[in-house]
Structure formats: structure tokens, C-alpha cells
PyMOL commands that place a pseudoatom at each C-alpha (Angstrom):
pseudoatom trace, name=CA, resn=MET, resi=1, chain=A, elem=C, hetatm=0, pos=[0.447, 0.199, -0.203]
pseudoatom trace, name=CA, resn=LEU, resi=2, chain=A, elem=C, hetatm=0, pos=[1.138, 3.843, -1.224]
pseudoatom trace, name=CA, resn=TYR, resi=3, chain=A, elem=C, hetatm=0, pos=[0.965, 5.946, 1.924]
pseudoatom trace, name=CA, resn=LYS, resi=4, chain=A, elem=C, hetatm=0, pos=[1.751, 10.167, 1.675]
pseudoatom trace, name=CA, resn=ILE, resi=5, chain=A, elem=C, hetatm=0, pos=[2.926, 11.194, 4.738]
pseudoatom trace, name=CA, resn=PRO, resi=6, chain=A, elem=C, hetatm=0, pos=[4.429, 14.154, 6.095]
pseudoatom trace, name=CA, resn=LEU, resi=7, chain=A, elem=C, hetatm=0, pos=[8.160, 14.401, 7.442]
pseudoatom trace, name=CA, resn=ILE, resi=8, chain=A, elem=C, hetatm=0, pos=[10.416, 16.658, 8.759]
pseudoatom trace, name=CA, resn=LEU, resi=9, chain=A, elem=C, hetatm=0, pos=[13.872, 16.366, 8.071]
pseudoatom trace, name=CA, resn=ASP, resi=10, chain=A, elem=C, hetatm=0, pos=[16.211, 18.200, 10.930]
pseudoatom trace, name=CA, resn=PRO, resi=11, chain=A, elem=C, hetatm=0, pos=[19.874, 17.862, 9.763]
pseudoatom trace, name=CA, resn=GLN, resi=12, chain=A, elem=C, hetatm=0, pos=[21.945, 17.881, 12.635]
pseudoatom trace, name=CA, resn=PRO, resi=13, chain=A, elem=C, hetatm=0, pos=[24.886, 19.528, 13.726]
pseudoatom trace, name=CA, resn=GLU, resi=14, chain=A, elem=C, hetatm=0, pos=[27.621, 16.771, 13.950]
pseudoatom trace, name=CA, resn=GLY, resi=15, chain=A, elem=C, hetatm=0, pos=[26.128, 15.951, 9.873]
pseudoatom trace, name=CA, resn=GLY, resi=16, chain=A, elem=C, hetatm=0, pos=[23.104, 13.787, 8.480]
pseudoatom trace, name=CA, resn=PHE, resi=17, chain=A, elem=C, hetatm=0, pos=[19.863, 14.605, 9.287]
pseudoatom trace, name=CA, resn=THR, resi=18, chain=A, elem=C, hetatm=0, pos=[16.700, 12.833, 11.926]
pseudoatom trace, name=CA, resn=VAL, resi=19, chain=A, elem=C, hetatm=0, pos=[13.576, 12.638, 10.365]
pseudoatom trace, name=CA, resn=THR, resi=20, chain=A, elem=C, hetatm=0, pos=[10.173, 12.689, 11.899]
pseudoatom trace, name=CA, resn=SER, resi=21, chain=A, elem=C, hetatm=0, pos=[6.772, 12.928, 11.080]
pseudoatom trace, name=CA, resn=PRO, resi=22, chain=A, elem=C, hetatm=0, pos=[3.543, 15.033, 13.032]
pseudoatom trace, name=CA, resn=LEU, resi=23, chain=A, elem=C, hetatm=0, pos=[1.305, 11.981, 12.374]
pseudoatom trace, name=CA, resn=LEU, resi=24, chain=A, elem=C, hetatm=0, pos=[2.785, 9.323, 13.674]
pseudoatom trace, name=CA, resn=PRO, resi=25, chain=A, elem=C, hetatm=0, pos=[5.291, 9.928, 16.239]
pseudoatom trace, name=CA, resn=GLU, resi=26, chain=A, elem=C, hetatm=0, pos=[6.467, 6.649, 16.652]
pseudoatom trace, name=CA, resn=LEU, resi=27, chain=A, elem=C, hetatm=0, pos=[8.189, 6.943, 13.265]
pseudoatom trace, name=CA, resn=VAL, resi=28, chain=A, elem=C, hetatm=0, pos=[11.836, 8.465, 13.883]
pseudoatom trace, name=CA, resn=THR, resi=29, chain=A, elem=C, hetatm=0, pos=[14.603, 7.627, 11.673]
pseudoatom trace, name=CA, resn=GLU, resi=30, chain=A, elem=C, hetatm=0, pos=[18.190, 9.496, 10.954]
pseudoatom trace, name=CA, resn=GLY, resi=31, chain=A, elem=C, hetatm=0, pos=[20.744, 8.661, 7.909]
pseudoatom trace, name=CA, resn=ASP, resi=32, chain=A, elem=C, hetatm=0, pos=[23.756, 10.837, 6.938]
pseudoatom trace, name=CA, resn=SER, resi=33, chain=A, elem=C, hetatm=0, pos=[22.586, 12.039, 3.482]
pseudoatom trace, name=CA, resn=ILE, resi=34, chain=A, elem=C, hetatm=0, pos=[18.875, 12.595, 2.059]
pseudoatom trace, name=CA, resn=GLU, resi=35, chain=A, elem=C, hetatm=0, pos=[18.835, 8.958, -0.070]
pseudoatom trace, name=CA, resn=GLU, resi=36, chain=A, elem=C, hetatm=0, pos=[19.949, 7.484, 3.333]
pseudoatom trace, name=CA, resn=VAL, resi=37, chain=A, elem=C, hetatm=0, pos=[17.280, 8.540, 5.096]
pseudoatom trace, name=CA, resn=LEU, resi=38, chain=A, elem=C, hetatm=0, pos=[14.864, 8.634, 2.727]
pseudoatom trace, name=CA, resn=ALA, resi=39, chain=A, elem=C, hetatm=0, pos=[15.519, 4.713, 2.969]
pseudoatom trace, name=CA, resn=ASN, resi=40, chain=A, elem=C, hetatm=0, pos=[15.519, 4.768, 6.415]
pseudoatom trace, name=CA, resn=VAL, resi=41, chain=A, elem=C, hetatm=0, pos=[11.810, 6.118, 6.578]
pseudoatom trace, name=CA, resn=GLN, resi=42, chain=A, elem=C, hetatm=0, pos=[10.195, 3.175, 4.215]
pseudoatom trace, name=CA, resn=ASP, resi=43, chain=A, elem=C, hetatm=0, pos=[11.919, 0.771, 6.710]
pseudoatom trace, name=CA, resn=ALA, resi=44, chain=A, elem=C, hetatm=0, pos=[10.594, 2.577, 9.975]
pseudoatom trace, name=CA, resn=LEU, resi=45, chain=A, elem=C, hetatm=0, pos=[7.343, 2.975, 8.171]
pseudoatom trace, name=CA, resn=GLU, resi=46, chain=A, elem=C, hetatm=0, pos=[6.999, -0.907, 7.615]
pseudoatom trace, name=CA, resn=THR, resi=47, chain=A, elem=C, hetatm=0, pos=[7.731, -1.552, 11.607]
pseudoatom trace, name=CA, resn=VAL, resi=48, chain=A, elem=C, hetatm=0, pos=[5.670, 1.475, 12.529]
pseudoatom trace, name=CA, resn=ILE, resi=49, chain=A, elem=C, hetatm=0, pos=[2.551, 0.115, 10.376]
pseudoatom trace, name=CA, resn=GLU, resi=50, chain=A, elem=C, hetatm=0, pos=[3.415, -3.747, 11.537]
pseudoatom trace, name=CA, resn=ALA, resi=51, chain=A, elem=C, hetatm=0, pos=[3.531, -2.488, 15.080]
pseudoatom trace, name=CA, resn=TYR, resi=52, chain=A, elem=C, hetatm=0, pos=[-0.015, -0.421, 14.823]
pseudoatom trace, name=CA, resn=GLN, resi=53, chain=A, elem=C, hetatm=0, pos=[-1.045, -4.291, 13.474]
pseudoatom trace, name=CA, resn=ASP, resi=54, chain=A, elem=C, hetatm=0, pos=[0.161, -5.950, 16.302]
pseudoatom trace, name=CA, resn=LEU, resi=55, chain=A, elem=C, hetatm=0, pos=[-1.397, -3.991, 18.903]
pseudoatom trace, name=CA, resn=ARG, resi=56, chain=A, elem=C, hetatm=0, pos=[-4.144, -3.643, 17.413]
pseudoatom trace, name=CA, resn=ARG, resi=57, chain=A, elem=C, hetatm=0, pos=[-4.461, -0.073, 16.647]
pseudoatom trace, name=CA, resn=THR, resi=58, chain=A, elem=C, hetatm=0, pos=[-6.094, 1.771, 13.335]
pseudoatom trace, name=CA, resn=LEU, resi=59, chain=A, elem=C, hetatm=0, pos=[-3.822, 3.919, 11.673]
pseudoatom trace, name=CA, resn=PRO, resi=60, chain=A, elem=C, hetatm=0, pos=[-4.302, 7.231, 11.202]
pseudoatom trace, name=CA, resn=ALA, resi=61, chain=A, elem=C, hetatm=0, pos=[-6.967, 8.339, 9.096]
pseudoatom trace, name=CA, resn=HIS, resi=62, chain=A, elem=C, hetatm=0, pos=[-5.027, 10.676, 6.436]
pseudoatom trace, name=CA, resn=LEU, resi=63, chain=A, elem=C, hetatm=0, pos=[-2.878, 7.728, 6.158]
pseudoatom trace, name=CA, resn=GLN, resi=64, chain=A, elem=C, hetatm=0, pos=[-5.016, 5.317, 4.159]
for i in range(1, 64): cmd.bond("trace and resi %d" % i, "trace and resi %d" % (i + 1))
show_as sticks, trace
zoom trace
């Protein structure tokens, strides 16, 4: 399934980026480059979705 979620990319002083999403506070990841962090977002999103399913929680309506 394809999801559209807002992401906040925060550059870190030591280099790289931290990424969060206001719709999914559980989604937090980082990477050294934009390309790496976006790939990590995909993995983190899959993990968050699995956790929601395991806990029998529904994803925020804006994602579906």
C-alpha cells in the first residue's frame, strides 16, 4: 500500500538528518544523507505499521 505522510527532516550539527512525522510520532529515523534517510523512512514506516497491527490499533485516517 502507498502512504503519503508529512516528514520533518532536521539537519544535525554533526552531520546527517533526523526524520520525524507529525502524524506518526512513533516514526523516528536518521541517516547521513537525504537518500539514506529516505530509505530508512521506508523501513521505519513498515515497522510502525507492523506495531500498529500487532497492537490492533488503526492508523491515522490521513494515511489510509
